[in-house]
C-alpha positions in Angstrom: 113.5 129.4 86.6 116.5 127.2 85.8 117.8 123.5 84.8 120.4 122.5 86.8 123.3 120.2 86.2 121.2 117.4 88.2 118.3 117.8 86.2 116.3 119.5 88.6 113.5 121.8 87.0 112.0 124.1 89.5 109.2 126.1 88.5 107.4 128.5 91.3 103.9 129.7 90.3 102.8 132.3 92.7 100.0 133.9 90.6 99.1 136.5 93.0 102.4 138.2 92.4 102.2 137.9 88.6 98.7 139.4 88.0 100.5 142.2 86.0 102.8 140.0 84.0 100.3 137.8 82.5 102.5 137.3 79.3 105.6 136.4 81.3 103.8 133.8 83.1 102.1 132.1 80.1 105.6 131.8 78.5 107.4 130.6 81.3 104.3 127.8 81.7 104.4 126.8 78.1 108.0 126.3 77.9 108.0 124.3 81.4 104.8 122.4 80.3 106.6 121.4 77.1 109.9 120.2 78.9 107.7 118.8 82.1 105.9 116.4 79.6 108.5 115.3 77.5 110.4 114.0 80.5 107.3 112.7 82.4 105.7 111.0 79.7 103.9 108.9 81.8 101.5 111.9 82.7 98.5 112.4 80.5 98.8 116.0 79.1 95.5 116.9 81.0 97.4 116.0 84.1 100.3 118.3 83.4 98.0 121.3 82.5 96.3 120.6 85.8 99.6 120.7 88.0 101.1 123.6 86.2 97.5 125.4 86.5 97.4 125.0 90.4 98.1 127.2 93.0 101.0 125.3 94.5 104.3 126.6 94.8 105.9 123.3 93.1 109.3 121.4 92.5 109.4 119.0 89.7 112.1 116.5 90.1 113.0 115.1 86.8 115.8 112.9 88.0 113.5 111.3 90.4 110.6 111.0 88.2 108.2 112.4 90.9 107.5 115.8 92.2 106.9 117.2 95.7 104.6 120.0 96.4 104.3 122.7 99.4 102.7 122.5 101.7 103.9 118.9 102.4 100.8 117.6 104.0 99.4 118.3 100.5 97.6 115.1 98.8 99.4 116.4 95.5 102.5 114.5 96.8 101.1 111.7 98.4 98.3 110.7 96.1 98.5 112.3 92.6 102.2 111.2 92.4 101.1 107.6 93.6 98.8 107.6 90.6 101.2 109.2 88.0 104.6 108.6 89.2 104.0 104.8 90.3 105.7 103.5 93.5 106.8 99.9 93.9 104.0 97.7 95.9 104.3 97.3 99.5 103.1 94.6 101.6 101.7 96.7 104.8 99.5 93.7 106.3 97.4 94.6 109.4 95.5 91.9 111.4 91.7 92.7 111.4 90.6 94.6 114.5 93.3 97.1 114.7 91.6 99.9 112.4 91.0 103.1 114.2 87.4 103.3 113.3 85.3 101.2 115.2 81.2 100.1 114.8 80.3 103.4 115.9 80.1 106.4 113.6 82.9 109.0 113.8 82.9 112.7 112.4 86.0 113.2 110.4 87.0 116.4 108.9 87.9 117.1 105.2 91.6 118.3 105.0 92.0 118.5 101.1 90.3 117.7 98.0 92.1 117.4 94.8 90.5 116.4 91.2 92.3 113.5 89.2 90.0 113.0 86.2 87.1 114.6 84.7 84.7 112.8 87.2 86.8 111.8 90.1 88.6 113.1 92.9 90.8 112.2 95.8 89.7 113.6 99.5 91.6 113.8 102.4 90.1 113.3 106.0 91.5 113.4 109.3 91.6 110.5 111.7 90.2 110.7 115.1 93.8 109.9 116.6 96.4 112.0 114.3 99.2 110.4 115.8 98.4 106.9 114.2 97.7 105.5 111.1 94.3 104.2 109.9 95.6 100.6 110.4 92.6 99.3 107.8 93.4 95.3 107.0 94.0 94.5 103.4 90.8 94.9 101.2 88.8 96.0 104.0 86.8 99.2 103.3 85.0 101.7 105.8 81.3 102.8 105.8 80.6 106.7 105.0 77.4 107.8 106.4 75.3 110.9 105.1 72.2 112.6 106.7 70.0 114.1 104.5 66.9 116.0 105.4 63.4 115.0 103.5 60.6 117.3 102.6 58.8 116.1 105.8 62.0 117.0 108.0 62.9 113.4 108.8 66.3 112.4 108.3 67.5 109.9 105.7 70.4 108.0 106.0 72.9 107.3 103.2 75.8 104.7 103.9 78.2 103.8 101.1 81.6 101.4 101.4 84.7 103.0 100.5 88.4 101.6 100.6 91.1 104.2 101.0 93.8 104.0 98.3 96.2 105.5 101.0 98.5 102.8 102.9 99.0 102.2 106.4 102.4 104.3 106.1 100.2 107.4 106.4 99.7 109.0 109.9 96.8 111.1 110.9 94.6 110.8 107.8 93.3 108.7 105.1 92.4 109.1 101.3 89.5 108.3 99.2 89.5 108.0 95.5 85.7 108.9 94.7 83.9 109.1 91.4 81.3 111.5 90.8 78.3 109.2 89.6 75.0 110.9 88.2 72.0 110.8 90.7 74.3 109.4 93.7 73.5 111.1 96.7 76.7 110.0 98.7 79.2 110.8 95.6 77.4 114.1 94.8 77.4 115.2 98.3 81.5 114.5 98.4 81.8 116.3 95.1 80.6 119.2 96.7 82.2 119.1 100.2 84.5 121.8 101.1 87.7 122.0 103.4 86.7 121.4 107.0 83.3 120.1 106.2 82.7 116.6 108.0 81.6 113.3 107.3 80.9 110.3 109.4 82.8 107.0 109.1 83.0 103.4 110.6 84.5 100.1 110.2 82.7 96.9 111.0 83.9 93.2 111.0 81.7 92.8 107.6 83.8 94.8 105.8 86.6 92.6 106.1 86.0 90.2 103.1 89.1 88.2 102.5 93.0 88.7 103.9 96.1 88.5 102.4 98.2 86.5 101.8 95.1 85.0 100.1 96.3 81.1 100.6 95.7 78.8 99.5 94.9 80.1 96.1 97.5 80.5 93.2 95.5 82.4 90.7 93.3 85.5 91.3 91.2 87.1 88.7 90.0 90.6 88.9 86.9 92.0 87.7 86.8 95.7 88.2 85.0 98.6 87.0 85.5 102.6 87.9 86.6 103.3 91.5 86.3 99.3 92.0 90.1 99.6 91.5 90.5 100.9 95.0 90.6 97.7 96.9 92.4 95.9 94.0 95.2 98.1 94.4 95.5 97.3 98.1 95.3 93.4 97.2 98.1 93.9 94.6 100.2 95.8 97.2 99.9 92.7 99.4 100.6 90.2 96.8 103.2 91.7 94.7 105.0 93.6 97.5 105.1 90.3 99.7 108.4 89.2 97.8 109.8 85.5 98.2 106.6 83.6 98.5 107.2 80.0 98.0 104.0 79.5 95.8 103.5 83.2 94.1 99.8 84.0 93.4 99.5 85.1 89.7 96.6 88.1 89.2 95.0 88.9 86.0 92.9 91.8 86.1 90.1 93.0 83.4 89.4 96.7 84.1 86.5 98.3 82.7 86.0 101.9 81.9 83.9 104.2 79.9 86.7 106.0 78.1 90.8 106.5 78.2 90.3 109.4 80.4 88.3 107.4 82.8 90.7 104.7 83.7 92.2 105.5 87.3 95.7 104.4 88.0 96.5 103.2 84.7 100.2 104.3 84.9 100.4 102.5 88.4 98.8 99.2 87.3 100.9 99.4 83.7 104.0 99.6 85.7 103.5 97.1 87.9 102.3 94.6 85.2 105.7 95.4 83.2 107.9 94.8 86.2 105.7 91.5 87.4 105.1 90.1 84.2 104.9 86.5 85.5 102.3 87.7 88.3 100.3 90.2 87.2 98.4 91.2 84.1 96.0 93.9 83.2 93.6 94.4 80.3 91.7 97.5 79.8 88.0 97.3 78.3 86.5 100.5 77.3 82.9 100.6 76.5 82.4 104.3 75.4 85.8 105.3 73.9 85.2 107.8 70.8 85.3 105.7 67.4 88.0 108.4 66.3 90.4 107.8 69.2 93.6 105.9 68.3 93.6 104.2 71.6 95.0 100.7 71.2 96.0 99.6 74.6 93.3 97.1 75.6 89.9 96.2 74.3 86.7 98.0 73.3 83.3 97.0 74.4 82.6 95.3 77.3 84.0 92.4 79.7 82.4 89.2 78.4 82.2 85.6 79.2 84.6 84.8 76.4 87.1 87.1 78.0 86.9 85.9 81.1 87.4 82.6 80.2 90.6 83.2 78.3 91.9 85.3 81.1 91.3 83.7 84.2 92.1 80.5 85.7 89.2 77.3 85.2 86.6 76.9 87.6 88.0 73.2 87.8 91.3 74.3 90.1 88.8 74.8 92.9 90.4 76.6 95.9 93.3 77.5 94.0 91.2 80.1 92.0 89.5 83.2 93.3 87.6 85.6 91.4 87.3 89.1 92.7 84.6 91.6 91.6 84.2 95.4 92.8 82.5 97.9 90.6 79.2 99.8 90.4 76.1 97.8 91.2 75.2 96.8 87.5 78.4 95.0 87.5 77.7 92.9 90.3 74.2 92.1 88.6 75.8 90.8 85.4 78.6 88.6 86.6 78.0 87.5 90.3 74.5 89.1 91.6 74.2 91.8 94.3 76.8 92.3 96.6 74.7 92.0 99.6 73.5 88.0 98.7 76.0 85.4 99.2 74.4 83.4 96.4 76.5 83.4 93.2 74.3 84.3 90.1 75.3 85.9 86.5 78.2 85.2 84.1 80.6 83.7 86.7 78.0 81.1 87.7 77.1 80.3 84.1 81.0 79.6 83.7 81.1 77.1 86.3 82.6 78.9 89.4 80.7 78.4 92.7 80.2 80.5 95.4 83.1 79.8 97.5 85.5 80.8 94.7 84.2 84.4 94.4 84.4 87.4 96.4 82.0 90.3 96.1 84.0 93.5 97.4 
């Protein structure tokens, strides 16, 4: 274990070889943890603990503010680092109709699964054609199907939409960020899935909501809850990664979470907001952060009508203003009405927006 002149700290944990040397391993782990966390301050302490406690042989690159992991196919490199060592946004636009998935369900094998928070995991699934990318268009989703046997032996189909967090640069597989909601059959099943288990997926035209470059609007307001952040990250890749736009789009996001530990992709969003101050802002709103917490990086409580009015473009700007809503079902009910209904209701209608300005993801 050494730190080279190029500031590379390489710590190899092969736990099976150290079973008789627990004390030594513990000392090395603590020293590595302190150095790594000091150098990589964007990582939450619990995330550092999770990395160091994993069974991966891992190289931490201090100079590049990232890490690589063996085996190379691991989602630890591609996804965990994308949430903690934020990349620049990339505009990887794909026209609708190019997606690998068709309107027929296809069974896909789970390749890897990794926890990224107390209640959320990233799952990597193998694509039907492993030589190509998923090629999903911006903000579109795919449908996952679960078949459960009822007590009378009849099959019950559970179908839920998911937007991959991986871009179209990933070949042969795709990644889903899944939050485990209590009493949710689909997320509960995904939470229990093991490597090599399969799940069915398909893609239909209805799942393409709105396409980049989102013209002619010049302002987009995003109301987000939980894993509803996934299509918004895809949209931000398209908007912030486009570069050189004659009429840039200003994006303001209100991101609701229960606690600070539940905020997914916080480092990524905060970095993009800092580097694109004139184009992107994010306000974190926590509904259940402990009172004794010293967290002060946003608002406490809930996303309110007043907060929306002070953050987003006014309804009077017409087609130049769009509002994107994505989150759990209760969020739709409050702000815009059920996602399956085209009519606009709720807080956004009360403010004055019309259905043509609001997109339910």
